[in-house]
VOLUMDREN-903036 format. One record per residue (C-alpha): residue number from 1; residue in one letter; x, y, z. Coordinates in Angstrom, 2 decimals, padded with zeros to 5 digits. Each point is the difference from the previous one (the first is absolute). Example, Ala and Ser with C-alpha at 12.3 -4.5 7.8 and 13.67 -1.06 7.14 Angstrom:
2
  num  residu       xx       yy       zz
    1       A   012.30  -004.50   007.80
    2       S   001.37   003.44  -000.66
//
This chain:
81
  num  residu       xx       yy       zz
    1       M  -014.96  -026.25   001.85
    2       L  -003.56   001.78  -001.40
    3       G   000.71   002.67   002.35
    4       A   003.08   000.93  -001.63
    5       L  -001.51  -000.17  -003.40
    6       D  -002.45   002.37   001.03
    7       Q   002.56   002.26   001.46
    8       F   001.72  -000.09  -003.23
    9       Q  -003.21   000.60  -002.06
   10       N  -001.06   003.02   002.25
   11       R   003.44   001.33  -000.59
   12       I   000.07  -000.08  -003.80
   13       Y  -003.28   001.39   000.13
   14       L   001.42   003.00   001.94
   15       E   002.74   000.11  -002.51
   16       R  -001.98   000.37  -003.02
   17       N  -002.13   002.65   001.43
   18       A   003.49   002.12   000.68
   19       I   001.02  -000.87  -003.30
   20       D  -003.29   001.22  -001.53
   21       E   000.00   002.98   002.06
   22       L   003.65   000.72  -001.10
   23       L  -000.65  -000.56  -003.47
   24       R  -002.78   002.43   000.04
   25       D   001.99   002.81   001.79
   26       I   002.81  -000.60  -002.58
   27       S  -002.70   000.55  -002.80
   28       L  -001.28   003.25   001.57
   29       H   003.58   001.20   000.41
   30       E   000.64  -000.29  -003.60
   31       K  -003.25   001.53  -000.98
   32       E   001.23   003.07   002.29
   33       I   003.38  -000.01  -002.07
   34       A  -001.75  -000.28  -003.40
   35       K  -002.15   002.74   000.80
   36       Y   002.74   002.33   001.23
   37       A   001.53  -000.96  -003.45
   38       K  -003.07   000.76  -001.91
   39       E  -000.44   003.51   001.56
   40       H   003.81   000.93  -000.05
   41       P   001.23  -001.43  -003.33
   42       I   003.25   001.92  -000.23
   43       A   000.70   000.00   003.62
   44       I  -000.07  -003.65   000.48
   45       D   003.42  -000.42  -001.21
   46       H   001.36   002.33   002.21
   47       V  -001.83  -001.11   003.12
   48       L   001.70  -002.22   002.69
   49       F  -002.66  -002.30   001.42
   50       H   000.66  -001.21   003.43
   51       D   001.34  -003.88   000.84
   52       H  -003.61  -001.24   000.29
   53       S   001.48  -000.95   003.24
   54       S  -003.00  -001.02   001.84
   55       L  -001.17  -002.40  -002.84
   56       R   003.35  -001.44  -000.28
   57       D   000.01  -000.64   003.78
   58       R  -003.11  -001.55  -000.24
   59       I   000.54  -002.30  -002.69
   60       E   003.40  -000.99   001.36
   61       T  -001.90  -001.00   003.23
   62       N  -002.54  -001.64  -001.72
   63       R   002.72  -002.11  -001.86
   64       K   001.55  -001.18   003.12
   65       M  -003.22  -000.84   001.46
   66       M  -000.80  -002.34  -002.78
   67       D   003.49  -001.33   000.07
   68       D  -000.37  -000.98   003.31
   69       L  -003.40  -001.51  -000.27
   70       K   001.34  -001.99  -002.96
   71       K   003.00  -001.39   001.91
   72       E  -002.37  -000.85   002.96
   73       F  -002.33  -001.75  -002.08
   74       N   002.51  -001.99  -001.82
   75       R   001.03  -001.06   003.30
   76       Y  -003.29  -001.17   000.69
   77       L  -000.40  -001.68  -003.07
   78       S   003.20  -001.98   000.38
   79       K  -000.97  -001.02   003.24
   80       W  -003.48  -001.45  -000.66
   81       M   000.76  -001.33  -003.64
//
């Protein structure tokens, strides 16, 4: 029982670190876009930015992993409560 709790604690810690890294990367990306807009104020209305697919994929992957972790943890809790 306690071993499983330790595993959940470790996974939550790792997921939190992944979220922090993702948030940092999103912030950097936003700053790059803002810098471009400041340097090219007229062109910003006419520039098509890429779909941000790498960030979008990472967010979706993280969302799925967190959803799976939540389901597993809820199953664990229902078993022991």
